PyMOL CGO cylinders between C-alpha atoms (Angstrom):
from pymol import cmd
from pymol.cgo import CYLINDER

trace = [
    CYLINDER, 122.74, 61.96, 112.64, 124.21, 62.48, 116.83, 0.3, 1, 1, 1, 1, 1, 1,
    CYLINDER, 124.21, 62.48, 116.83, 122.06, 63.92, 119.39, 0.3, 1, 1, 1, 1, 1, 1,
    CYLINDER, 122.06, 63.92, 119.39, 125.29, 64.90, 121.37, 0.3, 1, 1, 1, 1, 1, 1,
    CYLINDER, 125.29, 64.90, 121.37, 128.99, 64.91, 120.66, 0.3, 1, 1, 1, 1, 1, 1,
    CYLINDER, 128.99, 64.91, 120.66, 131.60, 63.86, 123.03, 0.3, 1, 1, 1, 1, 1, 1,
    CYLINDER, 131.60, 63.86, 123.03, 134.42, 66.61, 123.23, 0.3, 1, 1, 1, 1, 1, 1,
    CYLINDER, 134.42, 66.61, 123.23, 137.55, 66.61, 125.08, 0.3, 1, 1, 1, 1, 1, 1,
    CYLINDER, 137.55, 66.61, 125.08, 135.80, 68.44, 127.85, 0.3, 1, 1, 1, 1, 1, 1,
    CYLINDER, 135.80, 68.44, 127.85, 132.51, 66.75, 128.17, 0.3, 1, 1, 1, 1, 1, 1,
    CYLINDER, 132.51, 66.75, 128.17, 129.25, 67.13, 126.08, 0.3, 1, 1, 1, 1, 1, 1,
    CYLINDER, 129.25, 67.13, 126.08, 128.54, 69.39, 123.28, 0.3, 1, 1, 1, 1, 1, 1,
    CYLINDER, 128.54, 69.39, 123.28, 124.39, 68.59, 123.38, 0.3, 1, 1, 1, 1, 1, 1,
    CYLINDER, 124.39, 68.59, 123.38, 122.46, 70.06, 120.53, 0.3, 1, 1, 1, 1, 1, 1,
    CYLINDER, 122.46, 70.06, 120.53, 119.14, 69.51, 119.06, 0.3, 1, 1, 1, 1, 1, 1,
    CYLINDER, 119.14, 69.51, 119.06, 117.89, 69.03, 115.06, 0.3, 1, 1, 1, 1, 1, 1,
    CYLINDER, 117.89, 69.03, 115.06, 115.28, 71.47, 113.74, 0.3, 1, 1, 1, 1, 1, 1,
    CYLINDER, 115.28, 71.47, 113.74, 114.01, 71.82, 110.11, 0.3, 1, 1, 1, 1, 1, 1,
    CYLINDER, 114.01, 71.82, 110.11, 114.08, 69.46, 107.69, 0.3, 1, 1, 1, 1, 1, 1,
    CYLINDER, 114.08, 69.46, 107.69, 115.79, 71.06, 104.72, 0.3, 1, 1, 1, 1, 1, 1,
    CYLINDER, 115.79, 71.06, 104.72, 118.59, 70.09, 102.24, 0.3, 1, 1, 1, 1, 1, 1,
    CYLINDER, 118.59, 70.09, 102.24, 121.09, 72.10, 103.78, 0.3, 1, 1, 1, 1, 1, 1,
    CYLINDER, 121.09, 72.10, 103.78, 122.67, 72.24, 106.98, 0.3, 1, 1, 1, 1, 1, 1,
    CYLINDER, 122.67, 72.24, 106.98, 122.77, 75.21, 109.12, 0.3, 1, 1, 1, 1, 1, 1,
    CYLINDER, 122.77, 75.21, 109.12, 125.02, 75.35, 112.42, 0.3, 1, 1, 1, 1, 1, 1,
    CYLINDER, 125.02, 75.35, 112.42, 123.55, 77.02, 114.74, 0.3, 1, 1, 1, 1, 1, 1,
    CYLINDER, 123.55, 77.02, 114.74, 125.23, 79.27, 118.03, 0.3, 1, 1, 1, 1, 1, 1,
    CYLINDER, 125.23, 79.27, 118.03, 123.24, 80.68, 120.31, 0.3, 1, 1, 1, 1, 1, 1,
    CYLINDER, 123.24, 80.68, 120.31, 124.56, 83.80, 123.06, 0.3, 1, 1, 1, 1, 1, 1,
    CYLINDER, 124.56, 83.80, 123.06, 125.93, 83.54, 126.29, 0.3, 1, 1, 1, 1, 1, 1,
    CYLINDER, 125.93, 83.54, 126.29, 123.54, 82.61, 129.23, 0.3, 1, 1, 1, 1, 1, 1,
    CYLINDER, 123.54, 82.61, 129.23, 120.79, 81.25, 126.32, 0.3, 1, 1, 1, 1, 1, 1,
    CYLINDER, 120.79, 81.25, 126.32, 120.31, 78.05, 125.77, 0.3, 1, 1, 1, 1, 1, 1,
    CYLINDER, 120.31, 78.05, 125.77, 119.68, 76.18, 121.84, 0.3, 1, 1, 1, 1, 1, 1,
    CYLINDER, 119.68, 76.18, 121.84, 116.14, 76.24, 121.92, 0.3, 1, 1, 1, 1, 1, 1,
    CYLINDER, 116.14, 76.24, 121.92, 116.40, 79.98, 121.01, 0.3, 1, 1, 1, 1, 1, 1,
    CYLINDER, 116.40, 79.98, 121.01, 116.69, 78.85, 116.94, 0.3, 1, 1, 1, 1, 1, 1,
    CYLINDER, 116.69, 78.85, 116.94, 113.23, 76.93, 117.30, 0.3, 1, 1, 1, 1, 1, 1,
    CYLINDER, 113.23, 76.93, 117.30, 112.21, 80.06, 116.34, 0.3, 1, 1, 1, 1, 1, 1,
    CYLINDER, 112.21, 80.06, 116.34, 113.63, 79.93, 112.80, 0.3, 1, 1, 1, 1, 1, 1,
    CYLINDER, 113.63, 79.93, 112.80, 112.06, 76.66, 111.84, 0.3, 1, 1, 1, 1, 1, 1,
    CYLINDER, 112.06, 76.66, 111.84, 108.71, 77.90, 110.10, 0.3, 1, 1, 1, 1, 1, 1,
    CYLINDER, 108.71, 77.90, 110.10, 111.40, 80.24, 107.99, 0.3, 1, 1, 1, 1, 1, 1,
    CYLINDER, 111.40, 80.24, 107.99, 114.29, 78.29, 107.82, 0.3, 1, 1, 1, 1, 1, 1,
    CYLINDER, 114.29, 78.29, 107.82, 113.26, 74.88, 108.38, 0.3, 1, 1, 1, 1, 1, 1,
    CYLINDER, 113.26, 74.88, 108.38, 112.13, 74.10, 104.63, 0.3, 1, 1, 1, 1, 1, 1,
    CYLINDER, 112.13, 74.10, 104.63, 115.77, 75.06, 103.27, 0.3, 1, 1, 1, 1, 1, 1,
    CYLINDER, 115.77, 75.06, 103.27, 117.74, 74.01, 106.05, 0.3, 1, 1, 1, 1, 1, 1,
    CYLINDER, 117.74, 74.01, 106.05, 118.35, 71.15, 109.09, 0.3, 1, 1, 1, 1, 1, 1,
    CYLINDER, 118.35, 71.15, 109.09, 119.16, 73.67, 111.86, 0.3, 1, 1, 1, 1, 1, 1,
    CYLINDER, 119.16, 73.67, 111.86, 122.04, 71.90, 114.28, 0.3, 1, 1, 1, 1, 1, 1,
    CYLINDER, 122.04, 71.90, 114.28, 121.69, 74.45, 117.37, 0.3, 1, 1, 1, 1, 1, 1,
    CYLINDER, 121.69, 74.45, 117.37, 124.44, 73.19, 120.02, 0.3, 1, 1, 1, 1, 1, 1,
    CYLINDER, 124.44, 73.19, 120.02, 124.30, 74.26, 123.29, 0.3, 1, 1, 1, 1, 1, 1,
    CYLINDER, 124.30, 74.26, 123.29, 127.77, 76.37, 124.12, 0.3, 1, 1, 1, 1, 1, 1,
    CYLINDER, 127.77, 76.37, 124.12, 130.35, 75.18, 127.09, 0.3, 1, 1, 1, 1, 1, 1,
    CYLINDER, 130.35, 75.18, 127.09, 128.76, 75.83, 130.64, 0.3, 1, 1, 1, 1, 1, 1,
    CYLINDER, 128.76, 75.83, 130.64, 125.17, 76.09, 129.33, 0.3, 1, 1, 1, 1, 1, 1,
    CYLINDER, 125.17, 76.09, 129.33, 122.69, 73.35, 129.07, 0.3, 1, 1, 1, 1, 1, 1,
    CYLINDER, 122.69, 73.35, 129.07, 123.79, 69.97, 130.24, 0.3, 1, 1, 1, 1, 1, 1,
    CYLINDER, 123.79, 69.97, 130.24, 127.64, 70.88, 129.01, 0.3, 1, 1, 1, 1, 1, 1,
    CYLINDER, 127.64, 70.88, 129.01, 129.12, 70.88, 132.34, 0.3, 1, 1, 1, 1, 1, 1,
    CYLINDER, 129.12, 70.88, 132.34, 132.75, 70.00, 132.39, 0.3, 1, 1, 1, 1, 1, 1,
    CYLINDER, 132.75, 70.00, 132.39, 133.62, 66.27, 133.31, 0.3, 1, 1, 1, 1, 1, 1,
    CYLINDER, 133.62, 66.27, 133.31, 135.40, 67.90, 136.41, 0.3, 1, 1, 1, 1, 1, 1,
    CYLINDER, 135.40, 67.90, 136.41, 133.53, 71.03, 137.84, 0.3, 1, 1, 1, 1, 1, 1,
    CYLINDER, 133.53, 71.03, 137.84, 136.83, 72.10, 139.75, 0.3, 1, 1, 1, 1, 1, 1,
    CYLINDER, 136.83, 72.10, 139.75, 138.91, 73.05, 137.00, 0.3, 1, 1, 1, 1, 1, 1,
    CYLINDER, 138.91, 73.05, 137.00, 137.65, 75.67, 134.70, 0.3, 1, 1, 1, 1, 1, 1,
    CYLINDER, 137.65, 75.67, 134.70, 137.50, 74.34, 130.77, 0.3, 1, 1, 1, 1, 1, 1,
    CYLINDER, 137.50, 74.34, 130.77, 138.32, 76.46, 127.73, 0.3, 1, 1, 1, 1, 1, 1,
    CYLINDER, 138.32, 76.46, 127.73, 138.56, 76.04, 124.21, 0.3, 1, 1, 1, 1, 1, 1,
    CYLINDER, 138.56, 76.04, 124.21, 141.02, 77.14, 122.24, 0.3, 1, 1, 1, 1, 1, 1,
    CYLINDER, 141.02, 77.14, 122.24, 141.20, 77.21, 117.89, 0.3, 1, 1, 1, 1, 1, 1,
    CYLINDER, 141.20, 77.21, 117.89, 142.60, 74.19, 117.71, 0.3, 1, 1, 1, 1, 1, 1,
    CYLINDER, 142.60, 74.19, 117.71, 140.24, 72.29, 119.83, 0.3, 1, 1, 1, 1, 1, 1,
    CYLINDER, 140.24, 72.29, 119.83, 137.25, 74.15, 118.43, 0.3, 1, 1, 1, 1, 1, 1,
    CYLINDER, 137.25, 74.15, 118.43, 138.89, 72.71, 114.72, 0.3, 1, 1, 1, 1, 1, 1,
    CYLINDER, 138.89, 72.71, 114.72, 139.42, 69.04, 116.17, 0.3, 1, 1, 1, 1, 1, 1,
    CYLINDER, 139.42, 69.04, 116.17, 135.72, 68.96, 117.58, 0.3, 1, 1, 1, 1, 1, 1,
    CYLINDER, 135.72, 68.96, 117.58, 133.99, 70.28, 114.54, 0.3, 1, 1, 1, 1, 1, 1,
    CYLINDER, 133.99, 70.28, 114.54, 136.37, 68.06, 112.01, 0.3, 1, 1, 1, 1, 1, 1,
    CYLINDER, 136.37, 68.06, 112.01, 134.99, 64.86, 114.02, 0.3, 1, 1, 1, 1, 1, 1,
    CYLINDER, 134.99, 64.86, 114.02, 131.23, 66.22, 114.39, 0.3, 1, 1, 1, 1, 1, 1,
    CYLINDER, 131.23, 66.22, 114.39, 131.20, 66.86, 110.62, 0.3, 1, 1, 1, 1, 1, 1,
    CYLINDER, 131.20, 66.86, 110.62, 133.32, 63.68, 109.77, 0.3, 1, 1, 1, 1, 1, 1,
    CYLINDER, 133.32, 63.68, 109.77, 130.29, 61.91, 111.75, 0.3, 1, 1, 1, 1, 1, 1,
    CYLINDER, 130.29, 61.91, 111.75, 127.62, 63.63, 109.95, 0.3, 1, 1, 1, 1, 1, 1,
    CYLINDER, 127.62, 63.63, 109.95, 128.88, 63.36, 106.79, 0.3, 1, 1, 1, 1, 1, 1,
    CYLINDER, 128.88, 63.36, 106.79, 128.89, 67.00, 106.04, 0.3, 1, 1, 1, 1, 1, 1,
    CYLINDER, 128.89, 67.00, 106.04, 130.88, 68.62, 103.54, 0.3, 1, 1, 1, 1, 1, 1,
    CYLINDER, 130.88, 68.62, 103.54, 129.27, 72.16, 103.52, 0.3, 1, 1, 1, 1, 1, 1,
    CYLINDER, 129.27, 72.16, 103.52, 127.36, 74.13, 105.82, 0.3, 1, 1, 1, 1, 1, 1,
    CYLINDER, 127.36, 74.13, 105.82, 126.13, 77.07, 106.77, 0.3, 1, 1, 1, 1, 1, 1,
    CYLINDER, 126.13, 77.07, 106.77, 126.29, 78.94, 110.21, 0.3, 1, 1, 1, 1, 1, 1,
    CYLINDER, 126.29, 78.94, 110.21, 124.24, 81.15, 112.37, 0.3, 1, 1, 1, 1, 1, 1,
    CYLINDER, 124.24, 81.15, 112.37, 124.87, 83.32, 115.75, 0.3, 1, 1, 1, 1, 1, 1,
    CYLINDER, 124.87, 83.32, 115.75, 124.09, 85.09, 118.25, 0.3, 1, 1, 1, 1, 1, 1,
    CYLINDER, 124.09, 85.09, 118.25, 126.47, 87.43, 119.99, 0.3, 1, 1, 1, 1, 1, 1,
    CYLINDER, 126.47, 87.43, 119.99, 129.12, 85.20, 121.68, 0.3, 1, 1, 1, 1, 1, 1,
    CYLINDER, 129.12, 85.20, 121.68, 127.69, 82.51, 119.42, 0.3, 1, 1, 1, 1, 1, 1,
    CYLINDER, 127.69, 82.51, 119.42, 128.20, 85.02, 116.75, 0.3, 1, 1, 1, 1, 1, 1,
    CYLINDER, 128.20, 85.02, 116.75, 132.32, 84.90, 118.08, 0.3, 1, 1, 1, 1, 1, 1,
    CYLINDER, 132.32, 84.90, 118.08, 132.24, 81.12, 117.24, 0.3, 1, 1, 1, 1, 1, 1,
    CYLINDER, 132.24, 81.12, 117.24, 130.52, 81.61, 113.82, 0.3, 1, 1, 1, 1, 1, 1,
    CYLINDER, 130.52, 81.61, 113.82, 133.39, 84.21, 113.30, 0.3, 1, 1, 1, 1, 1, 1,
    CYLINDER, 133.39, 84.21, 113.30, 135.69, 81.54, 114.60, 0.3, 1, 1, 1, 1, 1, 1,
    CYLINDER, 135.69, 81.54, 114.60, 134.24, 78.62, 112.45, 0.3, 1, 1, 1, 1, 1, 1,
    CYLINDER, 134.24, 78.62, 112.45, 134.58, 81.30, 109.14, 0.3, 1, 1, 1, 1, 1, 1,
    CYLINDER, 134.58, 81.30, 109.14, 138.43, 81.03, 109.69, 0.3, 1, 1, 1, 1, 1, 1,
    CYLINDER, 138.43, 81.03, 109.69, 138.79, 77.56, 110.12, 0.3, 1, 1, 1, 1, 1, 1,
    CYLINDER, 138.79, 77.56, 110.12, 136.43, 76.06, 107.38, 0.3, 1, 1, 1, 1, 1, 1,
    CYLINDER, 136.43, 76.06, 107.38, 136.13, 78.98, 105.01, 0.3, 1, 1, 1, 1, 1, 1,
    CYLINDER, 136.13, 78.98, 105.01, 135.88, 76.92, 102.05, 0.3, 1, 1, 1, 1, 1, 1,
    CYLINDER, 135.88, 76.92, 102.05, 132.87, 74.99, 103.83, 0.3, 1, 1, 1, 1, 1, 1,
    CYLINDER, 132.87, 74.99, 103.83, 130.59, 77.68, 104.17, 0.3, 1, 1, 1, 1, 1, 1,
    CYLINDER, 130.59, 77.68, 104.17, 128.02, 78.30, 102.34, 0.3, 1, 1, 1, 1, 1, 1,
    CYLINDER, 128.02, 78.30, 102.34, 125.74, 81.25, 104.16, 0.3, 1, 1, 1, 1, 1, 1,
    CYLINDER, 125.74, 81.25, 104.16, 126.31, 83.20, 107.37, 0.3, 1, 1, 1, 1, 1, 1,
    CYLINDER, 126.31, 83.20, 107.37, 123.75, 84.54, 109.45, 0.3, 1, 1, 1, 1, 1, 1,
    CYLINDER, 123.75, 84.54, 109.45, 125.19, 86.67, 112.21, 0.3, 1, 1, 1, 1, 1, 1,
    CYLINDER, 125.19, 86.67, 112.21, 123.03, 88.48, 114.75, 0.3, 1, 1, 1, 1, 1, 1,
    CYLINDER, 123.03, 88.48, 114.75, 124.90, 91.16, 117.52, 0.3, 1, 1, 1, 1, 1, 1,
    CYLINDER, 124.90, 91.16, 117.52, 127.79, 89.23, 116.78, 0.3, 1, 1, 1, 1, 1, 1,
    CYLINDER, 127.79, 89.23, 116.78, 130.59, 89.39, 119.57, 0.3, 1, 1, 1, 1, 1, 1,
    CYLINDER, 130.59, 89.39, 119.57, 134.18, 89.70, 118.93, 0.3, 1, 1, 1, 1, 1, 1,
    CYLINDER, 134.18, 89.70, 118.93, 133.69, 91.76, 115.27, 0.3, 1, 1, 1, 1, 1, 1,
    CYLINDER, 133.69, 91.76, 115.27, 135.36, 94.59, 116.90, 0.3, 1, 1, 1, 1, 1, 1,
    CYLINDER, 135.36, 94.59, 116.90, 138.42, 94.60, 119.85, 0.3, 1, 1, 1, 1, 1, 1,
    CYLINDER, 138.42, 94.60, 119.85, 136.91, 96.38, 123.06, 0.3, 1, 1, 1, 1, 1, 1,
    CYLINDER, 136.91, 96.38, 123.06, 138.98, 97.30, 126.11, 0.3, 1, 1, 1, 1, 1, 1,
    CYLINDER, 138.98, 97.30, 126.11, 136.73, 95.45, 128.42, 0.3, 1, 1, 1, 1, 1, 1,
    CYLINDER, 136.73, 95.45, 128.42, 137.80, 92.15, 126.86, 0.3, 1, 1, 1, 1, 1, 1,
    CYLINDER, 137.80, 92.15, 126.86, 141.57, 93.04, 127.40, 0.3, 1, 1, 1, 1, 1, 1,
    CYLINDER, 141.57, 93.04, 127.40, 140.49, 94.29, 130.52, 0.3, 1, 1, 1, 1, 1, 1,
    CYLINDER, 140.49, 94.29, 130.52, 138.47, 91.13, 131.73, 0.3, 1, 1, 1, 1, 1, 1,
]
cmd.load_cgo(trace, "trace")
């Protein structure tokens, strides 16, 4: 399994926890780190291989051109994870997301509905539209 994924705008690093036969992609919240999901290894690690990603601008995921702000749109996310799934020969997978990571998990559900087995969300951001988002 890859230790990082070269994307269009830098790197999405990740760590793998557990040794189960199913795969779960995990996305942390704003200001957090992929290590946050290591706590789930004792309870979920027998069923799942948890691949926990550092989100852009977290960990070593720094843009290749720091003077230019980078954002990912839905198509970028789709292309990035189509590549990741193909390289790692993953047909189906599960998702886990906390806060901002929950928003990414929700987007992944929309992008890959037929390939997702299980979804676990903790305080997912983006389920409800809030005026603060349009203001910011």
